[in-house]
N, C-alpha and C positions, 0 to 999 in steps of 0.2 A: 481806771487807774487804781481803785480800791482793790480789785481782783488781782492786779499785777503785784501790788505791795503785799497782799496776803500770801500769794504764791512765794514771793521772795522770802517772807518771814518763815514760812513752812520749810523751805529748802535750807535756810540757815539753821533753824532750830534742830533739825534732824541730822545735820552732817557733822556734829562735833566729834563723834567717835571715829568716823572715817578720817577726819582731818588730823586727829591725834595719831592715827596709824601711819600717815604720810610723814616723810622726813622733814626736818626743820627748814630746809632750804626750799622745799616745794610742797607745801601743804595744800594741795588742790584736789578736787574731785571733778572728774570729767565724764559726762554722759554723751555718747555719740549714737545717733540714729540714722541708719542708711535705709532708704526705701526704694525698692525696685518696682518699676512700672513699664508699661508698653506705650504710654503716651504722656504728654504733658501739655499744659495750657500756655500758649504764647500770648501774653497780654498785649504785646506791641501790635500784633495783627488780629488779635481777638479771635483766635482759632485754636483748635486742638491739633497738636503735632503728633502724628502716630510714629513714634520712634522709641525703641527700647532705651531705657535710661535708669540711672540710679541717682537720686538726690540725697544729700546728707546735711543734717543739721544737728546741733547739740548745745550743751551748756557747760560752763566752767563755774564751779563754786569754790570760793577761796576767801580767806581772811589773813592778810590783806589781799585786795583784789589785784590780780596780775594784768598785764597787757597781752592781748591776743596777738600772736605772730602769724601763724598760718595753719591751714588744714590741708593735708596732703592725702589724695586718693590715688593709690598706685603711684604713678609718676607725675600726676597733675597736681599743681600747687595752687591753692586759693588763699591769698594773703591780703592784708591791709584792712582798713576801716570799712571797706565796702562789704566785707564778709563777717563783720562782728558788730554787736550793739550792746551797750552797757545798760543793765537794769539794776534796780536796787537789790544788792545781794548776789548777783551773778552776771555772767556774760553769756549772751547768746551768739552762736556763730553758725556759718554755713549758709543754707538757702533761706532767703527772706522774700525776694521778689524777682522780677525779670532782670533787674539791674545787677543783682548779686545772688546768683544761683550756683551753688556748689554741686554741679551735675557732671556725670560722665556718661558717655554713650557707647562704651565698649569695655571689654575685659571686666565683667561684672563679678565673677567669682573664681577663685577667692579674692576678697577685697582687702588690700593693705591700707591701713589708715594710720595717719600720724597727726597729732594735734600738738602744736607748740605754743607756749606762752612765755612770758618773761620769767616764770618760775621753772621752766624746763619743758620737757615733752613726754608724751605717752604714745606708745605704738601698739597696734594690735592687728590681727588678721582674722577674718571671719568669712564663712561661706554662706551663700544664698540658700535658704531652705527651699525644698520642692513646693510647688503649688498644690493646693487641695484639688482633688479630682472629682470627688463625689461628696454629697451631704445628705444626711438622713435626719428625719424628725419623728419624734414619738407620735405626733399627730399632725396631719397635713390639712385637715378640714375643719374639725370642730373640737376644741378642748373644753371639757366640762369645767365649771368653776372649781377652784381649790384643787386642781389636778396638777401634779408635777409635769414639767415640760423638758424633754431631753433633746439636745442637738448633738449629732455625731457626724464625723467626717473621716475621709480616708485619702491617701495619696501623698501626704506630706510627712516629712521627717523633722519638723521644726522642734526646737527645744521647748517652746511653749506657744500657746495660742490665746489671742483675745477673742472672746465670744460676746456678741452684742445683739440686742434686738430692742424694738420699741413696743410698748404696750399702751394702746390708746383706748380710752373708755369714757363713759359718762358716769359721773358720780351721783350721789343721792339727790343732789340739787339739779340734776340734768345738765351740769356743766362739763365741758370737755376737759379731760386730764390727759397729759402726755408724759408717760414715764419711760425712761430708758434704763436698761440693765446691761452691765458689762462686767464680765469676770475673766480671770486668767487661769489657765490650767495647762499642765504638762501632758495630760491625757488626750485621747482622741474623741472625747465626748464630755458633755457637761449637762447636769440636770439642775434646772431651776426649781425651787420648791413651790408646791401648790399654793402656799399661803400668799404669794404675791398676786395671784389671779382671783381676786375677790369681787370683781365687777364685770358685768357683761361688756364685751369690747372686742378688740382684735390685736393680733400679734403681726408685726410687719418689720421690714428692713432688717432681716436676719443677716449677719455678716460675721465671717471668721477671718482673723488676721494671723497668719503664721509668722513667727518671729524666732530668730536664732540669737543667742546671747545668754548671759547669766540669768537664771530664773529669778524673777523679782520677788525677793523676800528679805526681811531684815537679817543682816549679817552675811549676805551673799558676797562672794569674792569676785573682784573684778577680773576681766579677761584681757586687760591691757597692761603692759609693763612700762616702767620708766619713773618719772618724777611725779608721784602722786597715785591716786586710785582712779582707774579708768574702766568704764563699762561701755562696751561696744555692742550694738544691736543691728541686725539686718532683717528688714521686713520684706516678706514676699508679697505677691499680688493678693489683694483681698478677695475672698470668695463671697459673693453676694447671692443669697437665695432668690431665685426668680419666679417662684411659684406664687399662687394666690395668697392673699392675707389669710391668716388662720383665725377663725371665729372663736372667741372665748365666751362660754355660756350661750346666751341667746343673741349675741351680737349687740350692736349699739341701738338698733331700732326695734328690738324685741321679737323679730321674726326670723332669726337665724342669719341675718345679713349685717354687713358693716355699712353704716351711713357714709355717704360721700362728703359729708360736711367736714370731716377731719382733713385738714390741709397741711398739718405739720410734717416737715421732712427734715431729717438730720443733715447738718452741714458736714461734708467730708473732712474739711480741715479741722473743725471743732472736734470731731470724733478722734482724729489722729492726735490732737493736742491732749485729749482726755486720756488716751492710752499712754502717751509719753509721761504725763504727770503721774499716772498710777504706777508705772514702772519705777520712776524716780522716788516717789514717796514711799513705796514699799521697801526699797533698798535702804533709804535713809531712816526708816522707822517712823515716818510721819503719819499722823492720823489722816484717813481719807475722808473726803467730803463728797 
């Protein structure tokens, strides 16, 4: 609950300027995130369903708080309380669980989106970016300590990319530490500085997320029109590096290998939440944590 309240405060503090830009009758900021995938989890039958789909979720930030009316994806309308939830400072809408999933299974691109509240509606159209076809690493086996690490990719035409990896190591007390690094770039490569690789360990779970939409930076203009400021994003399939873990320095057991005692594994939903928050906080001008 404390984390939820903190997020709400951050969203409120950073949105004053955007709210001032909206007109008096509809001072709302709306973020919409559409995610394309080739499968989804059906919690009723506890199985993965292999069907191409796009899920959509988002937030409405406003003072005073409006009532959510509907989310429209092409010609499919998702309306009512089943598709929205009120938090301190904002409304969440779209996909939440199996009972209220704003999902389409055809006509993925271009995607027409409309969000309507009691303050009015915003509309936008966005195309699905191409998927990443190949990925390259500056080092695929052993990265010396304090050496920069570059990840590059090809095959996608996205407006920007989220670049993520985990760095696991044992500190000076021989305790496991699990750090994750995530950055955003409009280029087709990103170099992480060597200063972050100061302990023997390993790099794993490298993933690149192509995203279309307004590049997340303070002062960015929305790409939706209507009653308020609207920011529409379309996420393509994540590219996950499937090679071996990359040893940093001499590894975690001192002989150029990574010990199997590291069991940390990132949660996919938590990673997506992290990306979403970073996009919104950068546009709102909030400090990132």
